[in-house]
C-alpha positions as CSV (number, residue, x, y, z in Angstrom):
1,M,153.0,-232.9,-48.0
2,A,154.6,-229.6,-49.1
3,R,153.5,-226.3,-47.8
4,S,151.6,-224.0,-49.9
5,K,153.3,-221.1,-51.4
6,E,150.9,-218.4,-49.9
7,V,152.0,-219.2,-46.4
8,F,155.5,-218.9,-47.4
9,N,155.0,-215.6,-49.1
10,K,153.0,-214.2,-46.0
11,R,155.8,-215.0,-43.7
12,E,158.3,-213.4,-46.0
13,K,156.4,-210.3,-46.6
14,E,155.8,-209.9,-42.7
15,K,159.5,-210.3,-42.1
16,Q,160.3,-207.7,-44.8
17,R,157.8,-205.3,-43.2
18,Q,159.4,-205.8,-39.7
19,K,162.8,-205.2,-41.3
20,E,161.6,-202.0,-43.0
21,K,160.1,-200.6,-39.9
22,K,163.5,-201.4,-37.9
23,E,165.4,-199.5,-40.6
24,K,163.1,-196.7,-40.5
25,R,163.3,-196.5,-36.6
26,E,167.1,-196.5,-37.0
27,K,167.3,-193.7,-39.4
28,M,165.0,-191.6,-37.2
29,E,167.1,-192.1,-34.2
30,E,170.3,-191.3,-36.1
31,R,168.8,-188.0,-37.4
32,R,167.8,-187.0,-33.8
33,A,171.3,-187.9,-32.5
34,N,172.9,-185.8,-35.4
35,Q,170.4,-182.8,-35.0
36,V,172.3,-179.6,-34.2
37,K,170.1,-177.1,-32.5
38,G,171.1,-173.7,-31.2
39,K,173.8,-173.0,-33.8
40,S,175.8,-169.7,-33.2
41,L,175.4,-166.7,-35.4
42,D,178.9,-167.3,-36.6
43,D,178.2,-170.9,-37.7
44,M,175.3,-169.8,-39.6
45,M,177.0,-166.8,-41.3
46,A,177.8,-167.2,-45.1
47,Y,180.4,-164.9,-47.0
48,L,181.0,-163.9,-50.4
49,D,184.6,-163.9,-51.6
50,E,186.1,-161.5,-54.3
51,N,184.9,-163.7,-57.1
52,G,181.3,-164.1,-55.8
53,N,181.6,-167.6,-54.3
54,I,180.0,-168.4,-50.9
55,S,182.4,-169.5,-48.2
56,S,182.2,-169.8,-44.4
57,S,185.4,-167.5,-43.8
58,P,185.1,-163.7,-44.2
59,P,186.8,-162.3,-47.4
60,D,190.2,-160.8,-47.3
61,P,189.9,-156.9,-47.1
62,E,193.1,-156.6,-49.3
63,K,191.3,-158.1,-52.3
64,K,188.3,-155.9,-51.9
65,K,187.1,-154.2,-55.2
66,V,185.5,-150.8,-55.4
67,F,182.8,-149.8,-58.0
68,N,181.4,-146.4,-58.7
69,L,177.6,-146.1,-58.3
70,E,177.4,-144.2,-61.5
71,D,179.0,-147.2,-63.5
72,I,176.2,-149.6,-62.4
73,E,173.3,-149.8,-64.8
74,I,170.0,-151.2,-63.5
75,G,167.4,-152.2,-66.0
76,V,167.4,-151.2,-69.8
77,P,170.2,-148.7,-70.6
78,K,169.2,-145.5,-71.8
79,G,168.8,-145.1,-75.5
80,R,171.6,-143.2,-77.1
81,E,171.2,-140.1,-79.1
82,M,171.8,-140.5,-82.9
83,E,174.2,-137.9,-84.3
84,D,171.7,-136.8,-87.2
85,P,168.1,-137.0,-86.0
86,I,166.9,-136.4,-89.7
87,K,167.9,-139.4,-92.1
88,E,167.5,-139.7,-95.7
89,G,166.7,-143.0,-97.8
90,R,165.1,-144.5,-100.6
91,V,161.5,-145.9,-100.7
92,D,162.2,-149.6,-101.3
93,H,158.6,-150.8,-101.1
94,F,155.3,-149.1,-100.7
95,N,152.0,-150.6,-100.7
96,A,149.3,-147.9,-100.9
97,S,146.3,-150.0,-100.6
98,K,147.5,-151.7,-97.5
99,G,149.1,-148.3,-96.2
100,Y,152.5,-149.4,-95.3
101,G,156.0,-149.4,-96.8
102,F,159.8,-149.6,-96.4
103,I,162.6,-147.2,-96.6
104,V,166.4,-148.3,-97.2
105,T,168.7,-145.8,-95.5
106,N,171.9,-144.6,-96.8
107,N,173.8,-147.1,-94.4
108,G,171.6,-150.2,-95.6
109,E,169.1,-150.5,-92.8
110,R,165.4,-151.1,-93.5
111,V,162.9,-149.0,-91.8
112,F,159.2,-149.4,-91.7
113,F,156.9,-146.6,-92.2
114,H,152.9,-146.2,-92.2
115,V,150.9,-144.0,-94.5
116,N,149.8,-141.9,-91.6
117,Q,153.4,-140.8,-91.0
118,V,153.7,-139.7,-94.9
119,K,153.7,-135.9,-95.6
120,G,152.5,-135.8,-99.3
121,L,152.5,-138.1,-102.2
122,I,155.4,-140.7,-102.5
123,R,156.1,-143.6,-104.7
124,E,158.7,-146.4,-104.7
125,G,162.3,-145.2,-105.7
126,D,161.6,-141.7,-104.3
127,I,164.2,-140.1,-102.1
128,V,162.7,-139.3,-98.6
129,S,163.8,-137.5,-95.2
130,F,162.5,-138.8,-92.0
131,T,163.2,-139.4,-88.4
132,V,163.6,-142.8,-86.8
133,E,161.8,-144.2,-83.8
134,R,162.7,-147.6,-82.1
135,S,159.5,-149.7,-81.5
136,P,159.1,-153.2,-80.0
137,K,159.0,-154.7,-83.5
138,G,161.8,-152.5,-84.9
139,L,162.7,-149.3,-86.5
140,N,159.7,-147.0,-87.4
141,A,160.0,-143.9,-89.7
142,L,158.2,-140.8,-88.6
143,G,157.6,-137.6,-90.7
144,V,158.4,-139.0,-94.0
145,A,158.7,-136.4,-96.6
146,K,159.8,-136.4,-100.2
147,K,163.0,-134.7,-100.8
148,Q,162.8,-131.8,-103.0
């Protein structure tokens, strides 16, 4: 009479569990044996070489680079002043009912303006003078006035 498969599978499973326990114990003992405690400060020290790579040896003082503090910019660089704060352009689009429009400057850039920034009455095609302000959404025109 043949043995049932359940008994065979139970024995095999138990052997597998014992094998896994033994392997786990061996790995744990190996880790304990290779564990390094109490490293010296020099062994734990890391250095940057002249290219910014991490190394275990100190960098060569001959290859040291010198930087001026004034040349280092942290954060967003300061806005550059424009040569001519007052610009001229032509009103390309103006929607009086919604209260906004666009001006095309002489160098071809489009600038948004709101009706609150308009001095007097303007229409599409009028030549206007204005100052430019940079906003998170783009360029805005301030103090828009019709050119006489």
